Residue frames relative to the residue before (quaternion, step in Angstrom):
aa qw qx qy qz dx dy dz
M 1.0000 0.0000 0.0000 0.0000 0.00 0.00 0.00
F 0.6229 0.5529 -0.3409 0.4360 3.58 1.00 -0.83
Q 0.6660 0.5136 -0.3170 0.4384 3.59 0.89 -0.89
K 0.6453 0.5076 -0.3248 0.4695 3.60 0.99 -0.76
L 0.6561 0.4998 -0.3082 0.4741 3.57 0.98 -0.83
L 0.6132 0.5578 -0.3432 0.4417 3.57 1.08 -0.72
V 0.6281 0.5222 -0.3279 0.4747 3.58 1.04 -0.78
N 0.6761 0.4905 -0.2939 0.4646 3.58 0.91 -0.92
F 0.6305 0.5322 -0.3285 0.4597 3.58 0.99 -0.84
T 0.6563 0.5170 -0.3063 0.4562 3.57 0.96 -0.91
W 0.6074 0.5443 -0.3502 0.4607 3.60 1.07 -0.71
W 0.6527 0.5085 -0.3209 0.4609 3.60 0.88 -0.88
V 0.6786 0.5008 -0.3007 0.4453 3.58 0.84 -0.97
N 0.7268 0.4481 -0.2450 0.4593 3.59 0.92 -0.92
R 0.7817 0.3770 -0.1745 0.4652 3.59 0.99 -0.80
K 0.7903 0.3439 -0.1602 0.4811 3.60 1.00 -0.73
D 0.6679 0.3481 -0.3110 0.5796 3.55 1.30 0.39
P 0.0639 -0.8814 0.4655 0.0484 3.58 0.73 1.11
D 0.7254 0.4286 -0.2488 0.4777 3.59 1.11 -0.58
G 0.4439 -0.7176 0.4396 0.3077 3.58 1.27 -0.01
R 0.4556 0.7024 -0.4330 0.3341 3.59 1.14 0.63
N 0.4498 -0.6942 0.4406 0.3488 3.61 1.30 0.06
V 0.5590 0.5002 -0.4029 0.5244 3.53 1.19 0.78
F 0.2533 -0.8403 0.4713 0.0869 3.55 -0.62 1.14
Q 0.1423 -0.7956 0.5889 -0.0023 3.50 -1.10 0.92
G 0.8642 0.2664 -0.1353 0.4049 3.52 -1.23 0.55
G 0.5186 0.6256 -0.4428 0.3789 3.59 1.18 0.00
F 0.2966 -0.7764 0.5284 0.1736 3.59 -0.48 1.17
L 0.1555 -0.8384 0.5211 0.0374 3.57 -0.44 1.24
G 0.5906 -0.5877 0.3799 0.4019 3.60 1.20 0.07
L 0.5061 0.6425 -0.4363 0.3750 3.60 1.22 0.22
D 0.3754 -0.7423 0.4745 0.2880 3.59 1.29 0.15
N 0.7685 -0.3580 0.2537 0.4657 3.58 -1.00 -0.74
I 0.0732 0.8288 -0.5498 0.0739 3.56 0.57 1.13
G 0.7202 0.4456 -0.2429 0.4731 3.58 1.15 -0.55
V 0.7688 -0.3582 0.2716 0.4549 3.52 -1.33 -0.35
F 0.8053 0.2378 -0.0878 0.5359 3.57 0.94 -0.95
D 0.5670 -0.5423 0.4959 0.3721 3.51 -1.35 0.36
R 0.3221 -0.7966 0.4821 0.1711 3.58 -0.38 1.22
S 0.6625 0.5010 -0.3144 0.4595 3.59 1.18 -0.35
A 0.6849 0.4199 -0.2790 0.5260 3.60 1.27 0.08
A 0.6464 -0.4990 0.3977 0.4184 3.54 -1.30 0.26
L 0.5177 -0.6468 0.4604 0.3188 3.57 -1.02 0.77
P 0.4804 -0.6849 0.4550 0.3053 3.64 -0.85 0.84
T 0.6597 0.4985 -0.2977 0.4771 3.57 1.24 -0.39
G 0.4185 -0.6182 0.5156 0.4205 3.53 1.21 -0.56
G 0.6326 0.5443 -0.3832 0.3960 3.58 -1.25 -0.04
T 0.4798 -0.6497 0.5113 0.2938 3.55 -1.25 -0.46
L 0.3266 -0.7282 0.5733 0.1853 3.52 -1.34 0.37
D 0.2332 -0.7431 0.6139 0.1288 3.57 -0.68 1.13
Q 0.2111 -0.8279 0.5141 0.0759 3.55 -0.50 1.22
A 0.3910 -0.7246 0.5212 0.2243 3.56 -0.69 1.11
D 0.6794 0.4788 -0.3051 0.4648 3.60 0.97 -0.77
G 0.6490 0.5073 -0.3248 0.4647 3.61 0.95 -0.80
T 0.6580 0.4973 -0.3044 0.4765 3.57 1.00 -0.82
A 0.6427 0.5063 -0.3211 0.4771 3.60 1.00 -0.78
W 0.6234 0.5417 -0.3411 0.4489 3.57 1.03 -0.78
M 0.6691 0.4871 -0.3008 0.4738 3.59 0.97 -0.82
A 0.5987 0.5348 -0.3640 0.4724 3.60 1.10 -0.60
F 0.6478 0.5034 -0.3042 0.4842 3.58 1.00 -0.85
Y 0.6181 0.5519 -0.3302 0.4521 3.56 1.05 -0.83
T 0.6579 0.5043 -0.3205 0.4585 3.61 0.92 -0.86
Q 0.6364 0.5319 -0.3317 0.4495 3.58 1.02 -0.79
T 0.6603 0.5062 -0.3037 0.4643 3.57 0.96 -0.89
M 0.6678 0.4891 -0.3016 0.4731 3.58 0.95 -0.87
L 0.6102 0.5386 -0.3446 0.4678 3.59 1.09 -0.66
Q 0.6335 0.5276 -0.3271 0.4619 3.58 0.98 -0.84
L 0.6789 0.4945 -0.2886 0.4596 3.56 0.88 -0.99
A 0.6750 0.5003 -0.3011 0.4509 3.57 0.88 -0.96
A 0.6383 0.5227 -0.3314 0.4578 3.60 0.99 -0.79
E 0.6523 0.5036 -0.3143 0.4712 3.57 1.00 -0.79
L 0.6884 0.4828 -0.2825 0.4616 3.59 0.93 -0.89
S 0.5802 0.6027 -0.3800 0.3946 3.61 1.14 -0.52
D 0.5213 0.6214 -0.4195 0.4076 3.60 1.22 -0.27
R 0.7470 0.3728 -0.1975 0.5138 3.57 1.11 -0.72
S 0.7946 0.0972 -0.0407 0.5979 3.56 1.12 -0.63
P 0.3897 -0.7611 0.4653 0.2287 3.62 -0.37 1.19
A 0.5398 0.6348 -0.4099 0.3710 3.61 1.14 -0.45
Y 0.6167 0.5670 -0.3517 0.4178 3.59 1.11 -0.57
E 0.5259 0.6225 -0.4234 0.3958 3.60 1.19 -0.32
D 0.6222 0.5346 -0.3367 0.4622 3.58 1.05 -0.75
L 0.6586 0.4911 -0.3099 0.4786 3.57 1.01 -0.78
A 0.6081 0.5434 -0.3559 0.4563 3.59 1.05 -0.69
V 0.6429 0.5018 -0.3174 0.4838 3.59 0.97 -0.82
R 0.6221 0.5491 -0.3387 0.4435 3.57 0.98 -0.82
F 0.7079 0.4475 -0.2811 0.4686 3.59 0.84 -0.88
A 0.5974 0.5431 -0.3655 0.4632 3.59 1.09 -0.58
T 0.6817 0.4692 -0.2922 0.4793 3.59 0.94 -0.83
H 0.5669 0.5627 -0.3783 0.4679 3.60 1.14 -0.58
F 0.6649 0.5083 -0.3108 0.4505 3.56 0.88 -0.95
L 0.6550 0.5220 -0.3243 0.4397 3.59 0.87 -0.91
R 0.6524 0.5071 -0.3175 0.4652 3.58 1.00 -0.78
I 0.6557 0.4953 -0.3164 0.4740 3.60 0.95 -0.83
S 0.6434 0.5333 -0.3210 0.4456 3.57 0.92 -0.90
A 0.6720 0.4931 -0.2967 0.4661 3.58 0.92 -0.90
A 0.6601 0.5256 -0.3125 0.4363 3.58 1.06 -0.73
T 0.6493 0.5346 -0.3314 0.4275 3.60 1.07 -0.62
D 0.7950 0.0535 -0.0163 0.6040 3.60 1.12 -0.57
R 0.1305 -0.8204 0.5550 0.0434 3.54 0.02 1.29
I 0.6462 -0.5376 0.3740 0.3918 3.56 -1.23 0.52
G 0.7729 0.2697 -0.2367 0.5233 3.57 -0.88 1.00
E 0.5779 -0.5563 0.4586 0.3824 3.56 -1.33 0.04
V 0.0219 0.8113 -0.5761 0.0971 3.55 -0.28 1.34
K 0.4218 -0.7677 0.4187 0.2397 3.56 -0.49 1.17
E 0.7286 0.4247 -0.2667 0.4666 3.60 1.09 -0.52
E 0.5129 0.6098 -0.4558 0.3967 3.60 1.14 0.41
M 0.6134 -0.6102 0.3770 0.3305 3.56 -1.22 0.52
W 0.6560 0.4963 -0.3200 0.4700 3.60 1.05 -0.68
D 0.1652 -0.7694 0.6121 0.0778 3.55 -0.89 1.02
E 0.3553 -0.7784 0.4805 0.1924 3.56 -0.36 1.25
A 0.6472 0.5347 -0.3302 0.4314 3.59 0.97 -0.80
D 0.7556 0.3775 -0.1971 0.4976 3.60 0.94 -0.90
G 0.3199 -0.7509 0.5175 0.2568 3.58 1.13 -0.50
F 0.6246 0.5082 -0.3153 0.5022 3.55 0.99 0.87
F 0.4157 -0.6801 0.5439 0.2624 3.56 -1.29 0.42
Y 0.0489 -0.7924 0.6079 0.0094 3.58 -1.04 0.81
D 0.5552 -0.5275 0.5096 0.3922 3.54 -1.35 0.25
V 0.2315 -0.7611 0.5909 0.1338 3.56 -1.20 0.57
L 0.2443 -0.7559 0.5947 0.1235 3.56 -0.80 1.08
R 0.1417 -0.7800 0.6071 0.0545 3.57 -0.69 1.14
L 0.2586 -0.8081 0.5186 0.1051 3.55 -0.46 1.27
P 0.6632 -0.5427 0.3323 0.3940 3.61 -1.13 0.59
G 0.6806 0.5094 -0.2966 0.4351 3.62 1.04 -0.65
G 0.6376 -0.5438 0.3263 0.4373 3.57 1.27 -0.09
D 0.5536 0.5923 -0.4064 0.4214 3.59 1.23 -0.23
A 0.1440 -0.7720 0.6129 0.0875 3.55 -1.28 0.42
V 0.0509 -0.7952 0.6043 0.0019 3.55 -1.08 0.75
R 0.3933 -0.6908 0.5515 0.2530 3.56 -1.02 0.81
L 0.2977 -0.7262 0.5941 0.1765 3.56 -1.00 0.89
K 0.1803 -0.8695 0.4549 0.0667 3.54 0.08 1.37
V 0.2218 0.7316 -0.5923 0.2544 3.49 0.45 1.35
R 0.2695 -0.7618 0.5679 0.1568 3.58 -0.70 1.08
S 0.2426 0.7716 -0.5345 0.2451 3.52 -0.17 1.32
L 0.7392 -0.3631 0.3061 0.4776 3.55 -1.30 -0.17
V 0.4862 0.6513 -0.4318 0.3912 3.59 1.23 -0.38
G 0.7437 0.4004 -0.2122 0.4915 3.58 0.99 -0.84
L 0.6492 0.5013 -0.3211 0.4734 3.59 1.27 -0.16
L 0.5582 0.6270 -0.3977 0.3703 3.61 1.13 -0.49
P 0.5715 0.5644 -0.4141 0.4282 3.68 1.01 -0.44
L 0.5755 0.5694 -0.3728 0.4535 3.60 1.15 -0.53
C 0.6631 0.5311 -0.3014 0.4330 3.57 1.03 -0.84
A 0.6165 0.5282 -0.3461 0.4703 3.60 1.22 -0.42
T 0.4278 0.6635 -0.4724 0.3919 3.54 0.61 1.25
T 0.1075 0.7876 -0.5982 0.1018 3.57 -0.76 1.03
V 0.2400 -0.7601 0.5927 0.1155 3.54 -0.95 0.98
F 0.1920 -0.7694 0.6039 0.0803 3.54 -1.02 0.90
T 0.2456 -0.7765 0.5674 0.1211 3.56 -0.65 1.14
P 0.4465 -0.7120 0.4628 0.2821 3.62 -0.67 1.02
R 0.2985 -0.7371 0.5813 0.1720 3.52 -1.09 0.82
P 0.6313 -0.5981 0.3392 0.3587 3.61 -1.11 0.59
D 0.6378 0.5265 -0.3587 0.4328 3.62 1.09 -0.46
E 0.6425 -0.5679 0.3759 0.3512 3.57 -1.31 0.07
S 0.4607 0.7176 -0.4425 0.2776 3.59 1.22 -0.22
D 0.6499 0.5170 -0.3302 0.4487 3.60 0.96 -0.80
A 0.6476 0.5160 -0.3213 0.4594 3.58 0.95 -0.86
R 0.6464 0.5165 -0.3175 0.4632 3.58 0.98 -0.83
L 0.6528 0.5068 -0.3067 0.4721 3.57 0.96 -0.89
Y 0.6648 0.5078 -0.3088 0.4526 3.58 0.89 -0.93
N 0.6596 0.5101 -0.3126 0.4551 3.59 0.94 -0.84
R 0.6297 0.5214 -0.3407 0.4642 3.59 1.06 -0.66
V 0.6502 0.4979 -0.3203 0.4762 3.58 1.01 -0.76
R 0.6271 0.5317 -0.3296 0.4642 3.59 1.01 -0.78
E 0.6463 0.5153 -0.3220 0.4616 3.57 0.98 -0.80
F 0.6139 0.5304 -0.3428 0.4736 3.59 1.06 -0.74
A 0.6695 0.4967 -0.3019 0.4625 3.59 0.92 -0.92
R 0.6205 0.5405 -0.3473 0.4496 3.60 1.06 -0.70
R 0.6926 0.4686 -0.2744 0.4749 3.58 1.01 -0.79
H 0.7540 0.2726 -0.1540 0.5775 3.58 1.25 -0.41
P 0.1036 -0.8546 0.5054 0.0595 3.62 0.48 1.15
D 0.5632 0.5998 -0.3931 0.4105 3.60 1.19 -0.41
L 0.6931 0.4459 -0.2733 0.4960 3.59 1.22 -0.38
A 0.3975 0.7600 -0.4543 0.2409 3.58 1.27 -0.07
A 0.5821 0.5921 -0.3822 0.4055 3.60 1.09 -0.63
G 0.6319 0.5467 -0.3318 0.4379 3.58 1.12 -0.59
M 0.6313 0.5296 -0.3321 0.4590 3.56 1.28 -0.16
S 0.2709 0.8256 -0.4766 0.1332 3.59 1.28 0.09
A 0.7756 0.2683 -0.1685 0.5459 3.59 0.88 -0.86
A 0.6426 0.5575 -0.3334 0.4063 3.57 1.02 -0.79
D 0.6726 0.5394 -0.2967 0.4107 3.58 1.13 -0.60
R 0.7566 0.2599 -0.2083 0.5626 3.60 1.20 0.06
P 0.4732 -0.6820 0.4698 0.3004 3.58 -1.01 0.71
G 0.3291 -0.7160 0.5789 0.2097 3.51 -1.23 0.54
V 0.7987 -0.2130 0.1968 0.5273 3.56 -1.20 -0.56
G 0.8402 0.1479 -0.1216 0.5073 3.58 -0.92 0.90
G 0.6058 -0.5887 0.3508 0.4043 3.58 1.21 0.42
R 0.3871 0.7460 -0.4714 0.2672 3.56 1.24 0.23
R 0.2753 -0.7139 0.6179 0.1813 3.53 -1.32 0.51
M 0.1216 -0.8016 0.5831 0.0504 3.55 -1.11 0.63
L 0.1648 -0.7174 0.6654 0.1242 3.52 -1.19 0.70
S 0.1652 0.7778 -0.5854 0.1582 3.56 -0.75 1.07
L 0.4701 -0.6600 0.5057 0.2961 3.55 -1.15 0.61
L 0.7233 0.3914 -0.2256 0.5222 3.60 1.24 -0.33
D 0.2762 -0.7062 0.6208 0.1989 3.55 -0.89 0.91
E 0.7514 -0.4116 0.2424 0.4553 3.59 -1.25 0.12
R 0.6551 0.5203 -0.3235 0.4421 3.59 0.95 -0.83
K 0.6759 0.4719 -0.2977 0.4814 3.60 0.88 -0.90
L 0.6142 0.5675 -0.3447 0.4265 3.56 1.01 -0.83
R 0.6747 0.4913 -0.3034 0.4598 3.59 0.83 -0.92
R 0.6721 0.5018 -0.3103 0.4475 3.58 0.95 -0.80
V 0.6594 0.4880 -0.3137 0.4781 3.60 0.96 -0.81
L 0.6564 0.5133 -0.3154 0.4540 3.60 0.94 -0.85
A 0.5993 0.5670 -0.3687 0.4282 3.60 1.04 -0.67
R 0.6754 0.4485 -0.2922 0.5073 3.60 1.07 -0.65
M 0.6730 0.5201 -0.3123 0.4231 3.57 0.83 -0.96
L 0.7525 0.3918 -0.2038 0.4886 3.60 1.00 -0.80
D 0.4810 0.6383 -0.4439 0.4052 3.57 1.27 0.34
E 0.3951 -0.7485 0.4831 0.2243 3.58 -0.64 1.11
E 0.6302 0.4904 -0.3413 0.4958 3.59 1.26 -0.19
E 0.7021 0.3864 -0.2645 0.5364 3.57 1.29 0.02
F 0.8736 -0.0283 0.0467 0.4835 3.62 -0.25 -1.23
L 0.6927 0.5092 -0.2945 0.4174 3.60 0.97 -0.77
S 0.0867 -0.7920 0.6042 0.0130 3.54 -0.41 1.27
P 0.6583 -0.4857 0.3608 0.4478 3.63 -1.21 0.11
Y 0.7730 0.3469 -0.1514 0.5091 3.59 1.25 -0.41
G 0.7975 -0.2241 0.1166 0.5479 3.59 1.07 0.63
I 0.6553 -0.4987 0.3965 0.4057 3.55 -1.33 -0.28
R 0.3946 -0.7249 0.5202 0.2197 3.57 -0.76 1.08
S 0.5171 -0.6469 0.4662 0.3111 3.56 -1.20 0.52
L 0.7653 0.1493 -0.1076 0.6168 3.59 1.25 -0.35
S 0.5431 -0.6355 0.4390 0.3293 3.56 -1.01 0.79
R 0.5009 -0.6519 0.4901 0.2896 3.55 -1.07 0.85
H 0.4489 0.6848 -0.4380 0.3710 3.58 1.31 -0.21
H 0.6925 0.5023 -0.2766 0.4378 3.57 1.03 -0.78
A 0.4447 0.6533 -0.4813 0.3792 3.61 1.24 0.16
A 0.7653 0.3063 -0.1626 0.5422 3.57 0.92 -0.93
H 0.7741 0.2543 -0.1295 0.5651 3.58 1.23 -0.43
P 0.0955 -0.8136 0.5721 0.0408 3.62 0.33 1.19
Y 0.3808 -0.6892 0.5608 0.2561 3.55 -1.16 0.61
T 0.0483 -0.8025 0.5947 0.0001 3.59 -0.84 0.96
F 0.0511 -0.7656 0.6413 0.0057 3.53 -1.21 0.70
H 0.1981 -0.8128 0.5430 0.0734 3.57 -0.73 1.05
V 0.0445 -0.7415 0.6692 0.0160 3.52 -1.08 0.89
G 0.7840 -0.0911 0.0079 0.6140 3.56 -0.13 1.27
E 0.7797 -0.2663 0.2255 0.5199 3.57 -0.75 -1.06
Q 0.5679 0.6084 -0.3702 0.4126 3.56 1.29 -0.08
E 0.1828 -0.7748 0.5968 0.1006 3.58 -0.88 0.97
Y 0.1495 -0.7447 0.6458 0.0781 3.54 -1.01 0.93
R 0.0625 -0.8454 0.5256 -0.0712 3.53 -0.64 1.18
V 0.0674 -0.7643 0.6400 0.0400 3.56 -1.08 0.80
A 0.0476 0.7871 -0.6100 0.0778 3.57 -0.65 1.17
Y 0.5889 -0.5818 0.4327 0.3571 3.55 -1.22 0.52
L 0.0267 0.7767 -0.6252 0.0720 3.56 -0.75 1.13
P 0.2612 -0.8337 0.4606 0.1566 3.61 -0.03 1.23
A 0.7518 0.3264 -0.1970 0.5379 3.58 1.19 -0.40
E 0.8350 -0.1109 0.0990 0.5299 3.59 -0.76 -1.02
S 0.5686 -0.6101 0.4432 0.3288 3.52 -1.23 0.56
D 0.2730 -0.7244 0.5965 0.2120 3.55 -1.27 0.42
S 0.5295 0.6182 -0.4015 0.4198 3.57 1.30 0.37
G 0.4221 -0.7141 0.5046 0.2393 3.56 -1.07 0.75
L 0.4591 0.6894 -0.4543 0.3280 3.59 1.23 -0.11
F 0.8245 0.1434 -0.1628 0.5226 3.55 -1.14 0.73
G 0.6674 -0.5198 0.3020 0.4396 3.57 0.94 0.86
G 0.6652 -0.5022 0.3036 0.4616 3.58 1.14 0.58
N 0.5874 0.5994 -0.3493 0.4168 3.56 1.30 0.22
S 0.3658 0.7289 -0.4940 0.3014 3.58 1.06 0.78
N 0.1678 0.8606 -0.4561 0.1525 3.53 0.67 1.15
W 0.4642 0.6589 -0.4603 0.3721 3.56 0.93 0.94
R 0.5456 0.6349 -0.3897 0.3838 3.60 1.10 0.52
G 0.8330 0.0626 -0.0883 0.5426 3.54 0.96 0.88
P 0.6665 0.5249 -0.3426 0.4036 3.63 0.83 -0.81
V 0.4945 -0.6168 0.5282 0.3098 3.53 -1.38 0.31
W 0.0936 -0.7823 0.6154 0.0233 3.56 -0.90 1.03
F 0.4876 -0.7137 0.4267 0.2660 3.58 -0.82 1.00
P 0.6687 0.5366 -0.3648 0.3631 3.67 0.68 -0.86
V 0.6969 0.4395 -0.2919 0.4858 3.61 0.89 -0.84
N 0.5860 0.5537 -0.3697 0.4620 3.61 1.09 -0.60
A 0.6493 0.5112 -0.3223 0.4618 3.59 0.98 -0.80
L 0.6374 0.5136 -0.3277 0.4718 3.61 1.03 -0.73
I 0.6331 0.5206 -0.3264 0.4709 3.59 1.06 -0.72
V 0.6319 0.5180 -0.3299 0.4728 3.61 0.97 -0.82
R 0.6383 0.5259 -0.3203 0.4618 3.59 0.95 -0.87
A 0.6705 0.5082 -0.3040 0.4469 3.58 0.85 -0.99
L 0.6508 0.5223 -0.3207 0.4482 3.59 0.93 -0.86
Q 0.6575 0.5016 -0.3168 0.4645 3.59 1.00 -0.74
H 0.6306 0.5064 -0.3324 0.4852 3.58 1.06 -0.71
L 0.6482 0.5186 -0.3171 0.4587 3.58 0.95 -0.85
H 0.6409 0.5126 -0.3273 0.4683 3.58 1.02 -0.76
A 0.6283 0.5419 -0.3393 0.4432 3.58 1.00 -0.79
F 0.6872 0.4592 -0.2785 0.4892 3.60 1.13 -0.60
Y 0.7822 0.3668 -0.1896 0.4666 3.58 0.73 -1.06
G 0.3372 -0.7814 0.4705 0.2331 3.60 1.11 -0.57
D 0.7752 -0.4017 0.2583 0.4136 3.54 -1.36 -0.12
D 0.5951 0.5973 -0.3679 0.3921 3.59 1.16 -0.41
F 0.6475 0.4815 -0.3162 0.4989 3.59 1.23 -0.37
T 0.1015 0.7960 -0.5876 0.1041 3.59 -0.52 1.18
V 0.1254 -0.7636 0.6290 0.0747 3.55 -1.28 0.51
E 0.5589 -0.5675 0.4712 0.3789 3.55 -1.29 0.29
C 0.1129 0.7739 -0.6168 0.0887 3.56 -0.91 0.91
P 0.4346 -0.3365 -0.7907 0.2696 1.50 -0.93 2.36
T 0.6622 -0.4928 0.3867 0.4112 3.55 -1.28 0.41
G 0.8090 0.2495 -0.2047 0.4912 3.57 -0.87 0.98
S 0.5631 0.6356 -0.3798 0.3669 3.60 1.24 -0.15
G 0.4210 -0.6890 0.4812 0.3413 3.57 1.15 -0.56
N 0.5816 0.5697 -0.3656 0.4512 3.58 1.31 -0.13
R 0.1543 -0.8193 0.5492 0.0574 3.59 -0.51 1.16
M 0.0639 -0.7940 0.6044 -0.0099 3.53 -1.03 0.91
T 0.4836 -0.5811 0.5510 0.3535 3.52 -1.31 0.38
L 0.6415 -0.5276 0.3711 0.4152 3.58 -1.21 0.28
Y 0.5971 0.5347 -0.3749 0.4658 3.60 1.11 -0.51
Q 0.6541 0.5004 -0.3155 0.4715 3.59 0.97 -0.80
V 0.6048 0.5325 -0.3551 0.4738 3.59 1.09 -0.63
S 0.6403 0.5097 -0.3314 0.4695 3.60 0.97 -0.80
E 0.6395 0.5131 -0.3233 0.4725 3.59 1.05 -0.73
E 0.6408 0.5318 -0.3245 0.4486 3.59 1.01 -0.82
I 0.6645 0.4801 -0.3094 0.4818 3.59 0.90 -0.86
S 0.6320 0.5267 -0.3306 0.4624 3.60 0.97 -0.83
A 0.6560 0.5178 -0.3148 0.4499 3.60 0.93 -0.90
R 0.6517 0.5046 -0.3209 0.4666 3.59 1.01 -0.77
L 0.6375 0.5106 -0.3302 0.4730 3.60 1.03 -0.70
V 0.6546 0.5063 -0.3089 0.4688 3.58 0.94 -0.88
R 0.5976 0.6036 -0.3496 0.3953 3.59 1.08 -0.79
L 0.5065 0.6535 -0.4180 0.3763 3.60 1.17 -0.44
F 0.7875 0.3643 -0.1526 0.4732 3.56 0.96 -0.91
L 0.6252 0.5589 -0.3374 0.4277 3.60 1.24 -0.19
R 0.5188 -0.6242 0.4768 0.3375 3.57 -1.13 0.58
D 0.3638 -0.7083 0.5581 0.2335 3.55 -1.07 0.77
A 0.7752 -0.3488 0.2353 0.4712 3.57 -1.29 -0.13
G 0.7044 0.4465 -0.2604 0.4865 3.56 1.18 -0.58
G 0.5726 -0.6255 0.3631 0.3861 3.58 1.30 0.15
R 0.5820 0.5847 -0.3683 0.4287 3.60 1.24 0.21
R 0.3320 -0.7226 0.5743 0.1946 3.55 -1.09 0.82
P 0.4999 -0.6694 0.4489 0.3170 3.64 -0.76 0.94
V 0.6053 0.5985 -0.3641 0.3780 3.60 0.97 -0.79
Y 0.7426 0.4170 -0.2325 0.4696 3.61 1.03 -0.68
G 0.3177 -0.7989 0.4850 0.1600 3.59 1.21 0.15
G 0.8125 -0.2479 0.2050 0.4862 3.54 -0.80 -1.08
Q 0.4248 0.6970 -0.4806 0.3207 3.62 1.18 0.33
R 0.2928 -0.8185 0.4684 0.1580 3.56 -0.03 1.31
T 0.6108 0.5633 -0.3697 0.4158 3.60 0.99 -0.73
F 0.7283 0.4169 -0.2397 0.4881 3.57 0.88 -0.96
Q 0.6546 0.5016 -0.3224 0.4648 3.60 1.17 -0.39
E 0.8354 0.2829 -0.0823 0.4640 3.57 0.91 -0.94
D 0.6434 0.5444 -0.3420 0.4156 3.60 0.97 -0.79
P 0.4378 -0.7274 0.4560 0.2670 3.65 -0.59 1.06
H 0.6405 0.5250 -0.3293 0.4536 3.62 1.18 -0.43
W 0.7718 0.3535 -0.1665 0.5016 3.60 1.19 -0.45
R 0.6134 0.6415 -0.3544 0.2943 3.59 1.00 -0.74
D 0.7163 0.4122 -0.2677 0.4953 3.62 1.18 -0.34
L 0.5178 0.6060 -0.4294 0.4245 3.59 1.26 0.29
I 0.1662 -0.8365 0.5189 0.0573 3.55 -0.07 1.32
Q 0.1683 -0.7728 0.6062 0.0829 3.55 -0.93 0.97
F 0.3434 -0.7348 0.5572 0.1779 3.54 -1.14 0.75
H 0.1599 -0.8376 0.5168 0.0760 3.55 0.22 1.27
E 0.6455 -0.5613 0.3812 0.3506 3.52 -1.30 0.55
Y 0.7633 -0.1242 0.1113 0.6242 3.59 1.03 -0.85
F 0.3520 -0.7681 0.5189 0.1301 3.57 -1.27 0.34
H 0.6242 -0.5592 0.4079 0.3625 3.53 -1.14 0.78
G 0.4689 -0.7361 0.4212 0.2468 3.57 -0.74 1.08
D 0.7374 0.3848 -0.2316 0.5045 3.61 1.21 -0.30
D 0.8241 0.2172 -0.1165 0.5101 3.62 0.82 -0.91
G 0.5233 -0.6989 0.3768 0.3094 3.60 1.28 0.03
A 0.3930 0.7319 -0.4863 0.2707 3.64 1.20 0.02
G 0.4842 -0.6772 0.4780 0.2802 3.57 -1.01 0.87
L 0.0755 -0.8037 0.5900 -0.0161 3.56 -0.98 0.95
G 0.7550 0.3879 -0.2762 0.4508 3.55 -1.31 0.23
A 0.8028 -0.1993 0.1809 0.5321 3.56 -1.14 -0.65
A 0.4233 -0.7430 0.4686 0.2217 3.57 -0.94 0.91
H 0.7775 0.2925 -0.1499 0.5362 3.61 1.18 -0.37
Q 0.2095 0.7978 -0.5327 0.1894 3.57 0.78 1.07
T 0.0185 0.8475 -0.5289 0.0402 3.56 0.67 1.15
G 0.4907 0.6785 -0.4273 0.3409 3.61 1.20 -0.30
W 0.8239 0.0946 -0.0830 0.5525 3.59 1.09 -0.51
T 0.6554 0.5187 -0.3522 0.4211 3.63 0.91 -0.67
A 0.5655 0.5848 -0.3871 0.4341 3.60 1.20 -0.36
L 0.4181 0.6819 -0.4728 0.3696 3.59 1.28 0.10
V 0.4912 0.6472 -0.4407 0.3816 3.59 1.21 -0.28
A 0.5994 0.5586 -0.3636 0.4432 3.61 1.11 -0.60
V 0.6321 0.5217 -0.3269 0.4707 3.59 1.04 -0.78
L 0.6454 0.5227 -0.3249 0.4525 3.58 0.96 -0.83
L 0.6472 0.5120 -0.3147 0.4691 3.59 1.02 -0.78
I 0.6405 0.5134 -0.3232 0.4709 3.58 1.00 -0.82
M 0.6484 0.5191 -0.3168 0.4579 3.58 0.97 -0.88
K 0.6407 0.5287 -0.3260 0.4513 3.57 0.97 -0.84
D 0.7059 0.4765 -0.2602 0.4549 3.56 0.98 -0.87
R 0.8182 0.3253 -0.1200 0.4587 3.58 0.93 -0.93
L 0.7468 0.3918 -0.2196 0.4904 3.62 1.14 -0.45
S 0.0830 -0.7405 0.6617 0.0838 3.50 -1.34 0.44
A 0.7200 -0.4203 0.3044 0.4608 3.56 -1.27 0.10
A 0.6258 0.5611 -0.3418 0.4203 3.58 1.03 -0.75
D 0.6383 0.5638 -0.3283 0.4085 3.58 1.10 -0.61
V 0.6679 0.4817 -0.3232 0.4662 3.60 1.16 -0.31
Y 0.5486 0.5910 -0.4014 0.4343 3.59 1.29 0.04
């Protein structure tokens, strides 16, 4: 499996980073038209689009390959070299997402405390496309904790990575978390240091932005009253919060990433929060929801998001399941009301199921969340 993934990883590096800047472009991730432009077509401005989500995905990919290579090195020492290779890949990607100083063409926006796509124009100018969407939350998902093993292989691998960073001081910023141990001596690779993490979480856990009663929205509710617009000549490109179906004709009218809740990315966010908790421990708390005064550990935040996702399928005080919205047959008929469907995505405000009715490929992840709730506690991630 590792060899097949290595071929795919190499394709991404060779084909989707055309300038060799460790910033990725054009990789279709299945988010349809979540941004300003149709990513599967030529940009109306010309130039290229540096994708915060595509770059974060590759950072996550390097972490996964590093985990696999480190495990395989127990049986074949040659894999240690590959583990070092993937660690250095991560450091280069991390440095590219947030260069030292305030740089206008980088993805991290210091003023907003969020990641955005960057449009690089043919004349050399660059502009951040300030749409608050899952594009800016996927860097959070590029987080993996490594638990030290009792043998010396981990120490040797870590020392080799440190030596690489010493020889390349421009990449040292990417060592922000990896260069110090967390709880239990754990090491972590993440695109977000503690300061960035707190700022991104403040937006993600804001009920007026991403945190809906039923999970994390794909687009911030902020854009309901404040749509993002971008003009090319007389043509206006617009992104507004749409909690249900899209009003765009792109992708055959199936551009449904502008507000609804999607399970696969929510599951990646829950995973990231649990890894972050394993590193930072109980002393790291945030407000959840933002502005409520209620403080939670990151594990408790993962439980809160999981509970909101599970709530989609549970009866409320009135006996109605949010997933079925106004469908009276599924809400009231005793022959139908207990037949649970796994919808493709869900209304960002009321939780009604939308799209395909049997998307078990990802919405069935709710079963995993229920198992985790029943069998795991914060102590189990240590």
